[in-house]
C-alpha positions in Angstrom: 11.2 -3.9 -33.3 14.7 -3.4 -32.1 15.1 -3.1 -28.3 18.1 -3.7 -26.0 17.6 -7.0 -24.2 18.6 -7.7 -20.6 19.7 -11.2 -21.4 22.2 -9.8 -24.0 23.6 -7.5 -21.3 24.1 -10.4 -19.0 25.7 -12.5 -21.7 28.1 -9.7 -22.5 29.1 -9.4 -18.8 27.7 -5.8 -18.5 25.5 -6.5 -15.4 28.0 -7.7 -12.8 28.2 -5.2 -9.9 25.6 -2.9 -11.4 22.5 -1.6 -9.8 19.5 -3.1 -11.7 16.0 -1.7 -11.4 13.3 -4.1 -12.6 9.8 -3.0 -13.2 7.8 -6.2 -12.8 4.1 -6.9 -12.9 3.3 -8.3 -9.5 -0.3 -7.0 -9.4 -1.8 -10.3 -8.0 -5.3 -10.9 -6.6 -5.6 -10.8 -2.8 -8.2 -12.2 -0.5 -10.1 -10.1 2.0 -7.5 -11.3 4.5 -4.7 -10.0 2.3 -3.5 -13.5 1.1 -2.4 -14.1 -2.5 -5.1 -16.1 -4.3 -3.2 -16.6 -7.6 0.5 -16.1 -8.1 1.2 -16.6 -11.8 2.5 -13.1 -12.3 5.0 -13.5 -9.4 6.3 -16.8 -10.7 6.6 -15.3 -14.2 8.7 -12.5 -12.9 11.2 -14.8 -11.1 13.5 -15.6 -14.2 14.4 -12.0 -14.7 15.2 -11.5 -11.0 17.3 -14.7 -10.9 19.1 -13.7 -14.1 20.1 -10.4 -12.5 21.2 -12.0 -9.2 23.2 -14.8 -10.9 25.0 -12.0 -12.9 26.1 -10.4 -9.6 23.8 -7.3 -9.7 22.4 -5.3 -6.9 18.7 -5.9 -7.7 15.7 -3.6 -7.0 12.2 -4.8 -8.0 9.0 -2.8 -8.0 5.4 -3.1 -9.1 2.0 -1.6 -8.6 -0.7 -3.4 -6.6 -4.3 -2.4 -6.9 -5.3 1.2 -7.3 -3.7 3.2 -4.4 -4.1 6.9 -4.0 -0.8 8.7 -4.7 0.8 10.0 -1.5 -1.6 8.2 0.7 -0.2 4.8 1.6 -2.6 2.3 3.2 -1.8 -1.2 4.6 -3.9 -2.8 1.9 -1.7 -1.2 -0.7 1.4 -3.0 0.6 3.5 -5.4 -1.5 4.3 -7.3 1.8 2.4 -10.5 0.7 4.4 -10.4 -2.6 7.7 -10.0 -0.8 6.9 -13.1 1.3 6.0 -15.1 -1.8 9.0 -13.9 -3.7 11.2 -15.0 -0.7 9.8 -18.5 -1.0 10.2 -18.7 -4.7 13.8 -17.3 -4.7 14.9 -19.2 -1.6 16.2 -16.1 0.0 14.9 -13.1 2.0 13.4 -10.4 -0.1 13.3 -7.2 2.1 10.5 -4.8 1.5 11.6 -1.2 1.3 9.3 1.8 1.8 9.9 5.4 1.0 12.6 4.4 -1.5 12.6 7.2 -4.1 15.5 9.1 -2.5 17.8 6.1 -2.1 18.0 2.4 -1.7 20.5 0.3 0.2 21.2 -2.9 -1.7 24.5 -4.7 -2.4 25.5 -6.9 -5.4 24.0 -10.3 -5.0 21.1 -8.9 -3.0 17.5 -8.2 -4.0 15.0 -5.9 -2.4 11.3 -5.2 -3.3 10.4 -1.5 -3.5 7.0 -0.7 -2.1 4.0 -0.1 -4.4 5.2 2.3 -7.0 1.8 3.9 -7.6 1.9 5.3 -4.1 4.6 7.7 -5.3 3.4 11.2 -6.2 3.8 11.7 -9.9 3.9 8.0 -11.0 0.6 7.9 -12.9 1.2 11.2 -14.7 4.9 10.4 -15.3 6.3 13.5 -13.7 9.9 14.1 -14.9 11.2 14.9 -11.4 10.1 11.5 -10.1 11.4 9.7 -13.1 14.8 11.4 -12.8 15.0 10.4 -9.1 14.2 6.8 -9.9 16.7 6.7 -12.8 19.4 7.9 -10.4 18.9 4.8 -8.3 20.2 2.4 -11.0 22.7 1.7 -13.7 20.4 -0.5 -15.7 16.6 -0.2 -16.0 14.7 -3.4 -17.0 11.0 -3.4 -18.0 9.6 -6.9 -17.6 6.0 -5.9 -17.2 4.0 -6.3 -20.4 0.8 -5.9 -18.5 1.6 -2.3 -18.0 3.3 -1.6 -21.3 0.3 0.4 -22.6 0.7 2.9 -19.8 3.2 5.8 -19.9 3.9 6.1 -16.2 6.9 6.9 -14.2 8.2 3.3 -13.8 7.1 2.1 -17.2 8.2 5.1 -19.4 9.8 8.0 -17.5 12.6 6.1 -15.8 13.5 4.6 -19.2 14.0 8.0 -20.6 16.6 9.0 -18.0 18.3 5.7 -16.9 21.9 5.1 -18.1 20.7 1.9 -19.8 17.1 0.9 -20.6 16.2 -2.6 -21.8 13.5 -5.3 -22.0 13.4 -8.2 -19.5 12.8 -11.8 -20.7 9.0 -11.6 -20.3 8.7 -8.3 -22.2 11.1 -9.5 -24.9 9.1 -12.7 -25.3 5.9 -10.6 -25.8 7.6 -8.5 -28.4 8.8 -11.6 -30.3 5.4 -13.2 -30.2 3.5 -10.1 -31.3 6.1 -9.5 -34.1 5.7 -13.1 -35.3 1.9 -12.9 -35.3 1.3 -9.4 -36.4 4.6 -8.1 -37.9 4.8 -5.3 -35.4 6.4 -2.3 -37.1 9.5 -0.3 -36.0 8.8 2.8 -33.9 10.6 4.8 -36.6 7.8 4.2 -39.0 4.4 4.8 -37.4 1.4 6.1 -39.3 0.2 9.6 -38.7 -2.2 8.5 -35.9 0.7 7.0 -34.0 -0.3 3.4 -34.8 2.3 0.8 -35.6 1.6 -1.2 -38.8 0.3 -4.7 -38.4 1.1 -7.1 -41.2 2.1 -6.3 -44.8 5.5 -5.8 -46.4 7.9 -3.8 -44.4 5.8 -3.8 -41.2 8.6 -5.3 -39.1 11.4 -3.4 -40.9 12.4 -2.7 -44.4 11.5 -5.6 -46.7 10.4 -7.7 -43.7 7.7 -10.3 -44.4 4.3 -10.2 -42.7 2.9 -13.0 -40.6 2.3 -16.4 -42.2 -1.0 -16.5 -44.0 -3.9 -17.1 -43.8 -4.0 -14.8 -40.8 -7.2 -15.4 -38.8 -8.3 -13.4 -35.8 -10.9 -14.4 -33.2 -12.4 -11.4 -31.4 -15.2 -12.1 -29.0 -16.9 -10.4 -26.2 -20.2 -9.0 -25.0 -20.1 -5.7 -26.8 -19.0 -4.4 -30.2 -18.5 -1.0 -28.7 -15.7 -2.2 -26.4 -13.8 -3.7 -29.3 -14.9 -1.7 -32.3 -11.5 -0.1 -32.9 -9.9 -3.6 -32.8 -12.4 -5.0 -35.3 -11.8 -2.0 -37.6 -8.0 -2.3 -37.3 -8.0 -6.0 -38.0 -10.5 -5.8 -40.9 -7.9 -4.3 -43.1 -5.2 -6.8 -42.2 -6.5 -10.3 -41.5 -7.8 -13.0 -43.9 -10.6 -14.1 -41.6 -12.2 -12.4 -38.7 -14.2 -14.7 -36.4 -16.5 -12.9 -34.1 -18.2 -14.4 -31.0 -20.4 -13.7 -28.0 -22.5 -10.5 -28.0 -20.3 -9.2 -30.8 -21.4 -12.0 -33.1 -25.1 -11.2 -32.4 -24.6 -7.6 -33.7 -23.0 -9.1 -36.8 -25.9 -11.5 -37.2 -28.2 -8.4 -37.2 -25.9 -6.8 -39.8 -26.4 -9.9 -41.9 -30.2 -9.5 -41.7 -30.8 -12.3 -39.2 -33.1 -12.2 -36.2 -31.5 -12.7 -32.7 -34.5 -12.8 -30.4 -33.7 -11.2 -27.1 -30.0 -11.8 -27.3 -27.4 -9.3 -26.1 -26.5 -7.0 -29.0 -26.0 -3.4 -30.0 -28.4 -2.6 -32.8 -27.1 1.0 -33.0 -23.7 -0.4 -34.1 -25.1 -2.5 -37.0 -23.8 0.1 -39.4 -20.3 -0.3 -38.0 -20.5 -4.1 -38.2 -21.7 -3.9 -41.8 -18.7 -1.6 -42.6 -16.3 -4.2 -41.2 -18.0 -7.0 -43.2 -17.8 -4.9 -46.4 -14.2 -3.9 -45.8 -13.2 -7.5 -45.4 -15.2 -8.6 -48.5 -13.6 -5.9 -50.6 -10.2 -7.5 -49.9 -11.4 -11.0 -50.6 -11.4 -11.7 -46.9 -14.4 -12.7 -44.7 -16.3 -12.4 -41.5 -17.9 -15.9 -41.2 -21.5 -15.5 -40.1 -22.8 -18.4 -37.9 -25.1 -20.8 -39.8 -26.4 -22.3 -36.6 -26.5 -21.3 -32.9 -27.3 -22.6 -29.5 -30.2 -20.9 -27.7 -32.0 -20.9 -24.4 -35.0 -19.1 -23.0 -33.1 -17.9 -19.9 -29.5 -17.0 -19.0 -28.7 -19.8 -16.6 -26.3 -22.7 -16.3 -29.2 -25.2 -16.1 -31.3 -23.6 -18.9 -32.2 -26.2 -21.6 -30.1 -25.7 -24.7 -31.5 -25.9 -28.2 -29.5 -25.9 -31.5 -31.2 -23.9 -34.2 -30.4 -22.7 -37.7 -29.3 -19.1 -37.5 -32.4 -18.2 -39.6 -34.8 -19.8 -37.1 -34.1 -17.9 -33.9 -37.4 -17.2 -32.0 -38.3 -13.8 -30.5 -37.9 -15.1 -27.0 -34.5 -16.9 -27.6 -31.2 -16.0 -26.2 -28.2 -17.0 -28.4 -25.5 -18.3 -26.0 -23.1 -20.1 -28.2 -22.3 -20.9 -31.9 -23.8 -24.2 -33.2 -22.0 -27.4 -34.0 -22.0 -26.8 -37.8 -20.6 -23.3 -37.4 -18.0 -24.6 -34.9 -16.9 -27.3 -37.4 -16.6 -24.8 -40.3 -14.5 -22.4 -38.1 -12.4 -25.3 -36.8 -11.5 -26.3 -40.4 -10.4 -22.7 -41.1 -8.3 -22.5 -38.0 -6.6 -25.9 -38.8 -5.6 -24.5 -42.2 -4.4 -21.1 -40.9 -0.8 -19.9 -40.9 -1.3 -17.5 -38.0 -4.0 -17.2 -35.3 -4.7 -14.3 -33.0 -7.3 -15.2 -30.3 -9.1 -12.8 -27.9 -12.3 -14.1 -26.3 -14.4 -17.2 -26.0 -17.2 -17.5 -28.6 -20.0 -18.5 -26.2 -20.9 -18.6 -22.5 -18.3 -21.2 -21.9 -18.7 -20.9 -18.1 -22.0 -22.9 -18.6 -21.2 -26.4 -19.9 -24.3 -26.5 -22.1 -23.0 -23.5 -24.0 -19.3 -24.2 -24.0 -19.0 -26.5 -27.0 -18.3 -23.8 -29.5 -15.4 -22.4 -27.4 -14.1 -25.9 -26.7 -14.2 -26.7 -30.5 -12.4 -23.5 -31.3 -9.8 -24.1 -28.6 -9.0 -27.6 -29.6 -8.8 -26.6 -33.3 -6.2 -23.9 -32.3 -4.3 -26.5 -30.3 -4.3 -28.9 -33.3 -3.5 -26.3 -35.9 0.1 -26.0 -37.3 -0.3 -22.2 -37.2 1.6 -19.9 -34.9 -1.0 -18.8 -32.3 -1.0 -16.0 -29.8 -3.8 -15.6 -27.3 -4.6 -12.9 -24.7 -7.3 -11.6 -22.4 -8.6 -12.9 -19.1 -11.5 -15.0 -20.4 -9.3 -16.4 -23.2 -6.8 -17.6 -20.6 -9.5 -19.1 -18.5 -10.8 -21.1 -21.6 -7.2 -22.2 -22.3 -6.9 -23.5 -18.8 -10.3 -25.1 -18.8 -9.4 -27.2 -21.8 -5.8 -27.8 -20.8 -4.3 -26.6 -24.1 -1.6 -24.3 -22.5 1.2 -26.2 -24.2 -0.5 -26.2 -27.6 -0.8 -22.4 -27.9 2.2 -20.7 -29.5 2.2 -17.9 -27.1 -0.1 -16.8 -24.2 0.1 -13.1 -23.6 0.4 -11.9 -20.0 -1.2 -8.5 -20.6 -4.9 -7.9 -21.0 -5.2 -4.2 -21.8 -1.8 -4.1 -23.4 -2.7 -7.0 -25.7 -5.9 -5.4 -26.8 -4.1 -2.1 -27.6 -1.6 -4.1 -29.8 -4.6 -5.5 -31.7 -5.9 -2.0 -32.2 -2.6 -1.2 -33.9 -1.5 1.3 -31.2 2.0 2.0 -30.1 2.6 0.8 -26.6 4.5 3.4 -24.7 6.9 0.9 -23.1 7.8 -0.5 -26.5 8.2 3.0 -27.9 10.7 4.3 -25.3 12.8 1.1 -25.3 13.0 1.2 -29.1 14.0 4.8 -28.9 16.7 4.2 -26.3 18.0 1.3 -28.4 18.7 3.8 -31.2 20.4 6.3 -29.0 
């Protein structure tokens, strides 16, 4: 996917003295007292801001925070804690500006934080009149917020339509590069009729471009098939192996004719799970069904764990993890992979007795020579728990956006930036 990159504009000397509007993702968790409890997103946004400042730009940064009501600003909606943290990280004052749509006073070499963009009337529905006003504030628009790339809002899409120049910041550009490498994300010029960008296969990343390195293995786990059915269906026509975990795996166990006791599953979706298995089989690909599982009688951290063959699950058993034989089989497949896409732990990894499957998978990914891309909140928590951050090829910063990429959807932020790059 071809987009204009902010870094290139800086290197070409096109940023000095320009008014730069950065859409960042600063939506950090706050305590009841309004204090930031985890600042990863703020720290991740600093390189783009520093790049603009060092280039001599007049810098405006904005983000959403929480779910405010448009036109009804409340103290809890304020980015004030973010402004304070940004000031610490940048080593300079970051002034917070409210009611900024009609004009912003900022000089080259200065940076201001524009108050919660979702308070502005028309932001969520991407009203053209709001987008045009915001575009008039800047010479260069930079989208550096992958976490909101799946939303066509005023600050993620509309402003990019009308700004003089629209480009991708370093964070967003890195996401595009990683997704392209893992899934051969197609050019916006060639979507399918349903608007989805092709994932994998000849030409997916451009005319004659190769697909991802094979074997391509995807891990999709979670509590319900229904929440990730479209992802499973999309990947079933593209990957060489589809590893399912959690409650999703239980539904696939039912589809394979196995009993799951009182485990979490969706029996009404067995037909859909069977269709995924058959679609994979028809292509010579597979959905590995667990050969053993770890069970308990109750869902609790201190519940006694029992390893059983997948064919020996009792009526009162809860399946809470894959068994050691299954974990070893899957680990071997991951170590032999060319590309790995990971979304979701394969068991209740929060409970140590049921975390061995996820740990084995995580360490196999870390040891694999494959290019790996991981995304999703629980996945990131597992990566942190096992300390393999440096061994994963790319860790995606966007939850919902990452899932929509796996579904094969066109992300609006990608679409408009690619369109502007062609204009």
